[in-house]
C-alpha positions as CSV (number, residue, x, y, z in Angstrom):
1,M,-28.6,1.9,0.9
2,P,-26.6,-1.3,1.0
3,K,-23.3,-1.7,2.7
4,I,-20.1,-1.2,0.6
5,K,-18.1,-4.3,0.2
6,T,-14.3,-4.1,0.8
7,H,-12.1,-4.9,-2.2
8,S,-10.4,-8.2,-1.3
9,R,-7.0,-7.4,-2.7
10,A,-7.1,-3.9,-1.2
11,K,-7.5,-5.1,2.3
12,K,-4.4,-7.3,1.9
13,T,-2.4,-4.6,0.3
14,F,-3.1,-1.3,2.1
15,K,-3.0,-0.3,5.8
16,V,-4.5,2.8,7.3
17,T,-2.3,4.5,9.9
18,G,-3.6,6.1,13.1
19,T,-3.4,9.5,11.5
20,G,-5.5,8.4,8.5
21,K,-2.7,8.0,5.9
22,I,-2.5,4.9,3.7
23,T,0.6,2.8,3.4
24,H,1.6,-0.1,1.2
25,E,4.6,-2.3,0.7
26,Q,7.0,-1.3,-2.1
27,S,7.7,-3.5,-5.2
28,N,10.9,-5.0,-6.4
29,M,11.6,-7.1,-3.3
30,R,10.5,-10.6,-4.4
31,H,13.4,-11.9,-6.5
32,L,16.6,-11.0,-8.4
33,M,18.0,-9.5,-5.2
34,T,21.6,-10.2,-5.9
35,G,21.7,-7.6,-8.7
36,K,20.4,-4.8,-6.4
37,P,22.6,-2.8,-4.1
38,S,22.0,-3.3,-0.4
39,K,21.2,0.4,0.0
40,R,18.3,0.0,-2.4
41,T,17.0,-3.1,-0.8
42,R,17.1,-1.6,2.6
43,S,15.1,1.4,1.4
44,L,12.6,-0.8,-0.3
45,E,11.9,-2.6,2.9
46,K,10.1,0.4,4.3
47,D,6.4,1.0,3.7
48,A,5.5,3.8,1.4
49,L,2.6,6.2,1.5
50,V,-0.1,6.1,-1.2
51,K,0.3,9.1,-3.6
52,E,-2.2,11.9,-3.1
53,P,-4.2,11.4,-6.4
54,D,-4.8,7.7,-5.5
55,V,-6.0,8.2,-1.9
56,K,-9.7,8.8,-2.6
57,R,-9.9,5.7,-4.8
58,T,-8.0,3.6,-2.3
59,L,-10.2,4.6,0.6
60,R,-13.3,3.7,-1.5
61,M,-11.8,0.2,-2.2
62,L,-11.2,-0.2,1.6
63,G,-14.8,0.7,2.3
64,K,-14.0,3.9,4.0
65,R,-15.9,7.1,3.2
């Protein structure tokens, strides 16, 4: 059986933590920052976990499992 290739965009977007969870950067942080409250921009700086229904598909794109 051939090796599974990693999806090029997925390897740049997602990171797998030491405990096996998948994180990604949040959107809405590229432009139009002056109209967003500081509280919102600070909370968007933190990485978010991938939602449970998408974990299986994301792992497959990363070549895991």
